[in-house]
PyMOL Python script that loads the backbone (N, CA, C, O; Angstrom):
from pymol import cmd

cmd.read_pdbstr("""\
ATOM      1  N   MET A   1       0.825  -1.179   0.000  1.00  0.00           N
ATOM      2  CA  MET A   1       0.000   0.000   0.000  1.00  0.00           C
ATOM      3  C   MET A   1       0.878   1.254   0.000  1.00  0.00           C
ATOM      4  O   MET A   1       0.643   2.167  -0.792  1.00  0.00           O
ATOM      5  N   THR A   2       1.861   1.311   0.856  1.00  0.00           N
ATOM      6  CA  THR A   2       2.706   2.507   0.894  1.00  0.00           C
ATOM      7  C   THR A   2       3.570   2.616  -0.356  1.00  0.00           C
ATOM      8  O   THR A   2       3.867   3.721  -0.813  1.00  0.00           O
ATOM      9  N   THR A   3       3.973   1.483  -0.908  1.00  0.00           N
ATOM     10  CA  THR A   3       4.752   1.516  -2.150  1.00  0.00           C
ATOM     11  C   THR A   3       3.905   2.055  -3.290  1.00  0.00           C
ATOM     12  O   THR A   3       4.394   2.835  -4.108  1.00  0.00           O
ATOM     13  N   ALA A   4       2.639   1.649  -3.356  1.00  0.00           N
ATOM     14  CA  ALA A   4       1.737   2.156  -4.395  1.00  0.00           C
ATOM     15  C   ALA A   4       1.526   3.657  -4.234  1.00  0.00           C
ATOM     16  O   ALA A   4       1.501   4.391  -5.222  1.00  0.00           O
ATOM     17  N   THR A   5       1.376   4.110  -3.009  1.00  0.00           N
ATOM     18  CA  THR A   5       1.193   5.542  -2.758  1.00  0.00           C
ATOM     19  C   THR A   5       2.451   6.321  -3.128  1.00  0.00           C
ATOM     20  O   THR A   5       2.363   7.395  -3.724  1.00  0.00           O
ATOM     21  N   ASP A   6       3.613   5.792  -2.782  1.00  0.00           N
ATOM     22  CA  ASP A   6       4.880   6.433  -3.143  1.00  0.00           C
ATOM     23  C   ASP A   6       5.028   6.503  -4.664  1.00  0.00           C
ATOM     24  O   ASP A   6       5.446   7.529  -5.201  1.00  0.00           O
ATOM     25  N   ALA A   7       4.690   5.422  -5.353  1.00  0.00           N
ATOM     26  CA  ALA A   7       4.765   5.408  -6.820  1.00  0.00           C
ATOM     27  C   ALA A   7       3.838   6.466  -7.411  1.00  0.00           C
ATOM     28  O   ALA A   7       4.219   7.181  -8.338  1.00  0.00           O
ATOM     29  N   PHE A   8       2.633   6.564  -6.882  1.00  0.00           N
ATOM     30  CA  PHE A   8       1.665   7.553  -7.361  1.00  0.00           C
ATOM     31  C   PHE A   8       2.221   8.972  -7.222  1.00  0.00           C
ATOM     32  O   PHE A   8       2.031   9.808  -8.106  1.00  0.00           O
ATOM     33  N   MET A   9       2.906   9.238  -6.111  1.00  0.00           N
ATOM     34  CA  MET A   9       3.483  10.563  -5.883  1.00  0.00           C
ATOM     35  C   MET A   9       4.621  10.870  -6.854  1.00  0.00           C
ATOM     36  O   MET A   9       5.015  12.026  -7.007  1.00  0.00           O
ATOM     37  N   ARG A  10       5.149   9.835  -7.509  1.00  0.00           N
ATOM     38  CA  ARG A  10       6.224  10.002  -8.494  1.00  0.00           C
ATOM     39  C   ARG A  10       5.694   9.880  -9.922  1.00  0.00           C
ATOM     40  O   ARG A  10       6.454   9.606 -10.852  1.00  0.00           O
ATOM     41  N   ASP A  11       4.395  10.084 -10.089  1.00  0.00           N
ATOM     42  CA  ASP A  11       3.729  10.037 -11.396  1.00  0.00           C
ATOM     43  C   ASP A  11       3.797   8.667 -12.068  1.00  0.00           C
ATOM     44  O   ASP A  11       3.845   8.572 -13.294  1.00  0.00           O
ATOM     45  N   ILE A  12       3.801   7.617 -11.266  1.00  0.00           N
ATOM     46  CA  ILE A  12       3.708   6.245 -11.767  1.00  0.00           C
ATOM     47  C   ILE A  12       2.282   5.783 -11.500  1.00  0.00           C
ATOM     48  O   ILE A  12       1.698   6.139 -10.477  1.00  0.00           O
ATOM     49  N   LYS A  13       1.724   5.003 -12.398  1.00  0.00           N
ATOM     50  CA  LYS A  13       0.356   4.509 -12.233  1.00  0.00           C
ATOM     51  C   LYS A  13       0.395   3.089 -11.652  1.00  0.00           C
ATOM     52  O   LYS A  13       0.451   2.112 -12.398  1.00  0.00           O
ATOM     53  N   PRO A  14       0.364   2.980 -10.323  1.00  0.00           N
ATOM     54  CA  PRO A  14       0.486   1.666  -9.690  1.00  0.00           C
ATOM     55  C   PRO A  14      -0.815   0.873  -9.722  1.00  0.00           C
ATOM     56  O   PRO A  14      -1.903   1.423  -9.895  1.00  0.00           O
ATOM     57  N   PHE A  15      -0.665  -0.444  -9.548  1.00  0.00           N
ATOM     58  CA  PHE A  15      -1.834  -1.306  -9.386  1.00  0.00           C
ATOM     59  C   PHE A  15      -1.500  -2.377  -8.362  1.00  0.00           C
ATOM     60  O   PHE A  15      -0.339  -2.743  -8.176  1.00  0.00           O
ATOM     61  N   MET A  16      -2.532  -2.869  -7.706  1.00  0.00           N
ATOM     62  CA  MET A  16      -2.381  -3.960  -6.750  1.00  0.00           C
ATOM     63  C   MET A  16      -3.223  -5.125  -7.235  1.00  0.00           C
ATOM     64  O   MET A  16      -4.363  -4.943  -7.661  1.00  0.00           O
ATOM     65  N   VAL A  17      -2.660  -6.318  -7.171  1.00  0.00           N
ATOM     66  CA  VAL A  17      -3.375  -7.525  -7.579  1.00  0.00           C
ATOM     67  C   VAL A  17      -4.006  -8.110  -6.312  1.00  0.00           C
ATOM     68  O   VAL A  17      -3.328  -8.740  -5.500  1.00  0.00           O
ATOM     69  N   ALA A  18      -5.309  -7.891  -6.161  1.00  0.00           N
ATOM     70  CA  ALA A  18      -6.014  -8.191  -4.914  1.00  0.00           C
ATOM     71  C   ALA A  18      -5.893  -9.644  -4.475  1.00  0.00           C
ATOM     72  O   ALA A  18      -5.728  -9.917  -3.286  1.00  0.00           O
ATOM     73  N   ASP A  19      -5.971 -10.577  -5.415  1.00  0.00           N
ATOM     74  CA  ASP A  19      -5.920 -11.986  -5.030  1.00  0.00           C
ATOM     75  C   ASP A  19      -4.498 -12.545  -5.029  1.00  0.00           C
ATOM     76  O   ASP A  19      -4.313 -13.761  -4.977  1.00  0.00           O
ATOM     77  N   ALA A  20      -3.500 -11.673  -5.084  1.00  0.00           N
ATOM     78  CA  ALA A  20      -2.100 -12.104  -5.013  1.00  0.00           C
ATOM     79  C   ALA A  20      -1.375 -11.431  -3.844  1.00  0.00           C
ATOM     80  O   ALA A  20      -0.147 -11.451  -3.774  1.00  0.00           O
ATOM     81  N   LEU A  21      -2.136 -10.845  -2.944  1.00  0.00           N
ATOM     82  CA  LEU A  21      -1.577 -10.164  -1.777  1.00  0.00           C
ATOM     83  C   LEU A  21      -2.115 -10.797  -0.503  1.00  0.00           C
ATOM     84  O   LEU A  21      -3.196 -11.387  -0.496  1.00  0.00           O
ATOM     85  N   ALA A  22      -1.364 -10.671   0.552  1.00  0.00           N
ATOM     86  CA  ALA A  22      -1.816 -11.175   1.850  1.00  0.00           C
ATOM     87  C   ALA A  22      -1.705 -10.061   2.881  1.00  0.00           C
ATOM     88  O   ALA A  22      -0.979  -9.085   2.694  1.00  0.00           O
ATOM     89  N   ASP A  23      -2.433 -10.227   3.958  1.00  0.00           N
ATOM     90  CA  ASP A  23      -2.363  -9.277   5.055  1.00  0.00           C
ATOM     91  C   ASP A  23      -2.615 -10.026   6.350  1.00  0.00           C
ATOM     92  O   ASP A  23      -2.842 -11.235   6.333  1.00  0.00           O
ATOM     93  N   PHE A  24      -2.577  -9.328   7.463  1.00  0.00           N
ATOM     94  CA  PHE A  24      -2.753  -9.963   8.768  1.00  0.00           C
ATOM     95  C   PHE A  24      -4.196 -10.377   9.035  1.00  0.00           C
ATOM     96  O   PHE A  24      -4.444 -11.301   9.808  1.00  0.00           O
ATOM     97  N   SER A  25      -5.144  -9.699   8.401  1.00  0.00           N
ATOM     98  CA  SER A  25      -6.556 -10.052   8.571  1.00  0.00           C
ATOM     99  C   SER A  25      -7.325  -9.623   7.324  1.00  0.00           C
ATOM    100  O   SER A  25      -6.830  -8.834   6.518  1.00  0.00           O
ATOM    101  N   ARG A  26      -8.536 -10.148   7.176  1.00  0.00           N
ATOM    102  CA  ARG A  26      -9.384  -9.766   6.041  1.00  0.00           C
ATOM    103  C   ARG A  26      -9.682  -8.270   6.075  1.00  0.00           C
ATOM    104  O   ARG A  26      -9.673  -7.602   5.041  1.00  0.00           O
ATOM    105  N   GLU A  27      -9.944  -7.753   7.268  1.00  0.00           N
ATOM    106  CA  GLU A  27     -10.269  -6.331   7.409  1.00  0.00           C
ATOM    107  C   GLU A  27      -9.102  -5.451   6.967  1.00  0.00           C
ATOM    108  O   GLU A  27      -9.310  -4.450   6.280  1.00  0.00           O
ATOM    109  N   GLU A  28      -7.888  -5.809   7.348  1.00  0.00           N
ATOM    110  CA  GLU A  28      -6.718  -5.021   6.945  1.00  0.00           C
ATOM    111  C   GLU A  28      -6.448  -5.147   5.448  1.00  0.00           C
ATOM    112  O   GLU A  28      -6.024  -4.188   4.802  1.00  0.00           O
ATOM    113  N   HIS A  29      -6.695  -6.329   4.908  1.00  0.00           N
ATOM    114  CA  HIS A  29      -6.534  -6.544   3.467  1.00  0.00           C
ATOM    115  C   HIS A  29      -7.490  -5.635   2.693  1.00  0.00           C
ATOM    116  O   HIS A  29      -7.086  -4.949   1.754  1.00  0.00           O
ATOM    117  N   LEU A  30      -8.752  -5.637   3.095  1.00  0.00           N
ATOM    118  CA  LEU A  30      -9.745  -4.800   2.415  1.00  0.00           C
ATOM    119  C   LEU A  30      -9.454  -3.314   2.603  1.00  0.00           C
ATOM    120  O   LEU A  30      -9.670  -2.518   1.690  1.00  0.00           O
ATOM    121  N   MET A  31      -8.966  -2.940   3.783  1.00  0.00           N
ATOM    122  CA  MET A  31      -8.618  -1.539   4.027  1.00  0.00           C
ATOM    123  C   MET A  31      -7.521  -1.087   3.072  1.00  0.00           C
ATOM    124  O   MET A  31      -7.602   0.002   2.505  1.00  0.00           O
ATOM    125  N   ALA A  32      -6.496  -1.916   2.891  1.00  0.00           N
ATOM    126  CA  ALA A  32      -5.393  -1.565   1.991  1.00  0.00           C
ATOM    127  C   ALA A  32      -5.877  -1.450   0.552  1.00  0.00           C
ATOM    128  O   ALA A  32      -5.511  -0.511  -0.154  1.00  0.00           O
ATOM    129  N   LEU A  33      -6.695  -2.399   0.114  1.00  0.00           N
ATOM    130  CA  LEU A  33      -7.218  -2.355  -1.256  1.00  0.00           C
ATOM    131  C   LEU A  33      -8.091  -1.124  -1.469  1.00  0.00           C
ATOM    132  O   LEU A  33      -7.973  -0.446  -2.490  1.00  0.00           O
ATOM    133  N   ASN A  34      -8.956  -0.836  -0.518  1.00  0.00           N
ATOM    134  CA  ASN A  34      -9.823   0.339  -0.628  1.00  0.00           C
ATOM    135  C   ASN A  34      -9.022   1.634  -0.605  1.00  0.00           C
ATOM    136  O   ASN A  34      -9.354   2.580  -1.320  1.00  0.00           O
ATOM    137  N   TYR A  35      -7.977   1.685   0.204  1.00  0.00           N
ATOM    138  CA  TYR A  35      -7.137   2.879   0.275  1.00  0.00           C
ATOM    139  C   TYR A  35      -6.488   3.154  -1.075  1.00  0.00           C
ATOM    140  O   TYR A  35      -6.554   4.272  -1.586  1.00  0.00           O
ATOM    141  N   VAL A  36      -5.862   2.135  -1.649  1.00  0.00           N
ATOM    142  CA  VAL A  36      -5.193   2.310  -2.942  1.00  0.00           C
ATOM    143  C   VAL A  36      -6.211   2.636  -4.028  1.00  0.00           C
ATOM    144  O   VAL A  36      -5.986   3.541  -4.832  1.00  0.00           O
ATOM    145  N   ALA A  37      -7.319   1.917  -4.062  1.00  0.00           N
ATOM    146  CA  ALA A  37      -8.338   2.154  -5.092  1.00  0.00           C
ATOM    147  C   ALA A  37      -8.894   3.573  -5.017  1.00  0.00           C
ATOM    148  O   ALA A  37      -9.210   4.169  -6.047  1.00  0.00           O
ATOM    149  N   GLY A  38      -9.013   4.108  -3.827  1.00  0.00           N
ATOM    150  CA  GLY A  38      -9.596   5.431  -3.660  1.00  0.00           C
ATOM    151  C   GLY A  38      -8.625   6.585  -3.781  1.00  0.00           C
ATOM    152  O   GLY A  38      -9.044   7.728  -3.967  1.00  0.00           O
ATOM    153  N   ARG A  39      -7.321   6.305  -3.676  1.00  0.00           N
ATOM    154  CA  ARG A  39      -6.376   7.407  -3.599  1.00  0.00           C
ATOM    155  C   ARG A  39      -5.194   7.357  -4.552  1.00  0.00           C
ATOM    156  O   ARG A  39      -4.713   8.403  -4.988  1.00  0.00           O
ATOM    157  N   SER A  40      -4.713   6.157  -4.886  1.00  0.00           N
ATOM    158  CA  SER A  40      -3.430   6.175  -5.586  1.00  0.00           C
ATOM    159  C   SER A  40      -3.228   5.127  -6.669  1.00  0.00           C
ATOM    160  O   SER A  40      -2.148   5.083  -7.259  1.00  0.00           O
ATOM    161  N   GLY A  41      -4.192   4.295  -6.955  1.00  0.00           N
ATOM    162  CA  GLY A  41      -3.955   3.282  -7.981  1.00  0.00           C
ATOM    163  C   GLY A  41      -5.183   2.468  -8.310  1.00  0.00           C
ATOM    164  O   GLY A  41      -6.303   2.799  -7.922  1.00  0.00           O
ATOM    165  N   ARG A  42      -4.941   1.391  -9.038  1.00  0.00           N
ATOM    166  CA  ARG A  42      -6.010   0.473  -9.427  1.00  0.00           C
ATOM    167  C   ARG A  42      -5.859  -0.827  -8.666  1.00  0.00           C
ATOM    168  O   ARG A  42      -4.751  -1.241  -8.325  1.00  0.00           O
ATOM    169  N   VAL A  43      -6.978  -1.461  -8.407  1.00  0.00           N
ATOM    170  CA  VAL A  43      -6.984  -2.793  -7.814  1.00  0.00           C
ATOM    171  C   VAL A  43      -7.548  -3.732  -8.869  1.00  0.00           C
ATOM    172  O   VAL A  43      -8.647  -3.519  -9.381  1.00  0.00           O
ATOM    173  N   VAL A  44      -6.788  -4.771  -9.188  1.00  0.00           N
ATOM    174  CA  VAL A  44      -7.190  -5.724 -10.223  1.00  0.00           C
ATOM    175  C   VAL A  44      -7.081  -7.138  -9.667  1.00  0.00           C
ATOM    176  O   VAL A  44      -6.534  -7.353  -8.585  1.00  0.00           O
ATOM    177  N   MET A  45      -7.610  -8.098 -10.421  1.00  0.00           N
ATOM    178  CA  MET A  45      -7.510  -9.513 -10.073  1.00  0.00           C
ATOM    179  C   MET A  45      -6.535 -10.183 -11.035  1.00  0.00           C
ATOM    180  O   MET A  45      -6.340  -9.713 -12.156  1.00  0.00           O
ATOM    181  N   THR A  46      -5.927 -11.271 -10.599  1.00  0.00           N
ATOM    182  CA  THR A  46      -4.967 -12.003 -11.419  1.00  0.00           C
ATOM    183  C   THR A  46      -5.553 -12.352 -12.777  1.00  0.00           C
ATOM    184  O   THR A  46      -4.883 -12.219 -13.801  1.00  0.00           O
ATOM    185  N   GLU A  47      -6.794 -12.795 -12.787  1.00  0.00           N
ATOM    186  CA  GLU A  47      -7.458 -13.213 -14.027  1.00  0.00           C
ATOM    187  C   GLU A  47      -7.435 -12.125 -15.092  1.00  0.00           C
ATOM    188  O   GLU A  47      -7.327 -12.427 -16.280  1.00  0.00           O
ATOM    189  N   SER A  48      -7.534 -10.875 -14.686  1.00  0.00           N
ATOM    190  CA  SER A  48      -7.556  -9.783 -15.661  1.00  0.00           C
ATOM    191  C   SER A  48      -6.175  -9.501 -16.256  1.00  0.00           C
ATOM    192  O   SER A  48      -6.071  -8.784 -17.251  1.00  0.00           O
ATOM    193  N   LEU A  49      -5.128 -10.046 -15.669  1.00  0.00           N
ATOM    194  CA  LEU A  49      -3.768  -9.802 -16.149  1.00  0.00           C
ATOM    195  C   LEU A  49      -3.209 -10.929 -17.001  1.00  0.00           C
ATOM    196  O   LEU A  49      -2.278 -10.719 -17.778  1.00  0.00           O
ATOM    197  N   LEU A  50      -3.771 -12.125 -16.860  1.00  0.00           N
ATOM    198  CA  LEU A  50      -3.243 -13.291 -17.565  1.00  0.00           C
ATOM    199  C   LEU A  50      -3.908 -13.485 -18.918  1.00  0.00           C
ATOM    200  O   LEU A  50      -5.109 -13.251 -19.059  1.00  0.00           O
ATOM    201  N   PRO A  51      -3.141 -13.909 -19.911  1.00  0.00           N
ATOM    202  CA  PRO A  51      -3.756 -14.283 -21.188  1.00  0.00           C
ATOM    203  C   PRO A  51      -4.679 -15.481 -20.956  1.00  0.00           C
ATOM    204  O   PRO A  51      -4.447 -16.275 -20.044  1.00  0.00           O
ATOM    205  N   THR A  52      -5.702 -15.610 -21.761  1.00  0.00           N
ATOM    206  CA  THR A  52      -6.687 -16.673 -21.552  1.00  0.00           C
ATOM    207  C   THR A  52      -6.075 -18.064 -21.606  1.00  0.00           C
ATOM    208  O   THR A  52      -6.629 -18.987 -21.008  1.00  0.00           O
ATOM    209  N   ARG A  53      -4.972 -18.253 -22.289  1.00  0.00           N
ATOM    210  CA  ARG A  53      -4.368 -19.582 -22.365  1.00  0.00           C
ATOM    211  C   ARG A  53      -3.808 -20.042 -21.027  1.00  0.00           C
ATOM    212  O   ARG A  53      -3.552 -21.233 -20.851  1.00  0.00           O
ATOM    213  N   PHE A  54      -3.611 -19.135 -20.083  1.00  0.00           N
ATOM    214  CA  PHE A  54      -3.101 -19.505 -18.767  1.00  0.00           C
ATOM    215  C   PHE A  54      -4.198 -19.635 -17.714  1.00  0.00           C
ATOM    216  O   PHE A  54      -3.923 -20.021 -16.578  1.00  0.00           O
ATOM    217  N   LEU A  55      -5.431 -19.317 -18.080  1.00  0.00           N
ATOM    218  CA  LEU A  55      -6.525 -19.411 -17.123  1.00  0.00           C
ATOM    219  C   LEU A  55      -6.961 -20.863 -16.979  1.00  0.00           C
ATOM    220  O   LEU A  55      -6.926 -21.613 -17.955  1.00  0.00           O
ATOM    221  N   PRO A  56      -7.370 -21.274 -15.779  1.00  0.00           N
ATOM    222  CA  PRO A  56      -7.808 -22.659 -15.596  1.00  0.00           C
ATOM    223  C   PRO A  56      -9.099 -22.937 -16.360  1.00  0.00           C
ATOM    224  O   PRO A  56      -9.961 -22.069 -16.498  1.00  0.00           O
ATOM    225  N   VAL A  57      -9.209 -24.158 -16.848  1.00  0.00           N
ATOM    226  CA  VAL A  57     -10.421 -24.581 -17.548  1.00  0.00           C
ATOM    227  C   VAL A  57     -11.422 -25.019 -16.495  1.00  0.00           C
ATOM    228  O   VAL A  57     -11.099 -25.835 -15.632  1.00  0.00           O
ATOM    229  N   LYS A  58     -12.637 -24.482 -16.558  1.00  0.00           N
ATOM    230  CA  LYS A  58     -13.672 -24.865 -15.603  1.00  0.00           C
ATOM    231  C   LYS A  58     -14.299 -26.173 -16.061  1.00  0.00           C
ATOM    232  O   LYS A  58     -14.726 -26.304 -17.208  1.00  0.00           O
ATOM    233  N   ARG A  59     -14.350 -27.135 -15.153  1.00  0.00           N
ATOM    234  CA  ARG A  59     -14.901 -28.447 -15.488  1.00  0.00           C
ATOM    235  C   ARG A  59     -16.360 -28.527 -15.079  1.00  0.00           C
ATOM    236  O   ARG A  59     -16.794 -27.885 -14.124  1.00  0.00           O
ATOM    237  N   ARG A  60     -17.096 -29.322 -15.816  1.00  0.00           N
ATOM    238  CA  ARG A  60     -18.492 -29.559 -15.470  1.00  0.00           C
ATOM    239  C   ARG A  60     -18.569 -30.667 -14.429  1.00  0.00           C
ATOM    240  O   ARG A  60     -17.689 -31.525 -14.364  1.00  0.00           O
ATOM    241  N   CYS A  61     -19.603 -30.649 -13.628  1.00  0.00           N
ATOM    242  CA  CYS A  61     -19.802 -31.695 -12.627  1.00  0.00           C
ATOM    243  C   CYS A  61     -19.967 -33.042 -13.323  1.00  0.00           C
ATOM    244  O   CYS A  61     -20.622 -33.129 -14.362  1.00  0.00           O
ATOM    245  N   GLY A  62     -19.383 -34.078 -12.761  1.00  0.00           N
ATOM    246  CA  GLY A  62     -19.526 -35.416 -13.318  1.00  0.00           C
ATOM    247  C   GLY A  62     -18.499 -35.759 -14.366  1.00  0.00           C
ATOM    248  O   GLY A  62     -18.535 -36.863 -14.909  1.00  0.00           O
ATOM    249  N   ARG A  63     -17.592 -34.867 -14.671  1.00  0.00           N
ATOM    250  CA  ARG A  63     -16.559 -35.161 -15.674  1.00  0.00           C
ATOM    251  C   ARG A  63     -15.203 -35.178 -15.066  1.00  0.00           C
ATOM    252  O   ARG A  63     -14.216 -35.409 -15.765  1.00  0.00           O
TER     253      ARG A  63
END
""", "prot")
cmd.dss("prot")
cmd.show_as("cartoon", "prot")
cmd.util.cbc("prot")
cmd.orient("prot")
């Protein structure tokens, strides 16, 4: 979170990958994501960054 804010202050457009970060609790994790999203960068998910060939194939039940 502080690195993203520092980058923003240096005219860099930071992003945080929400499902690739950890924190001490769910509440602190959400606070960090909300802080960056509201003030200094974008919050994205891993799926939005990977080409479709690297995404897992969803299987149907019974197969």
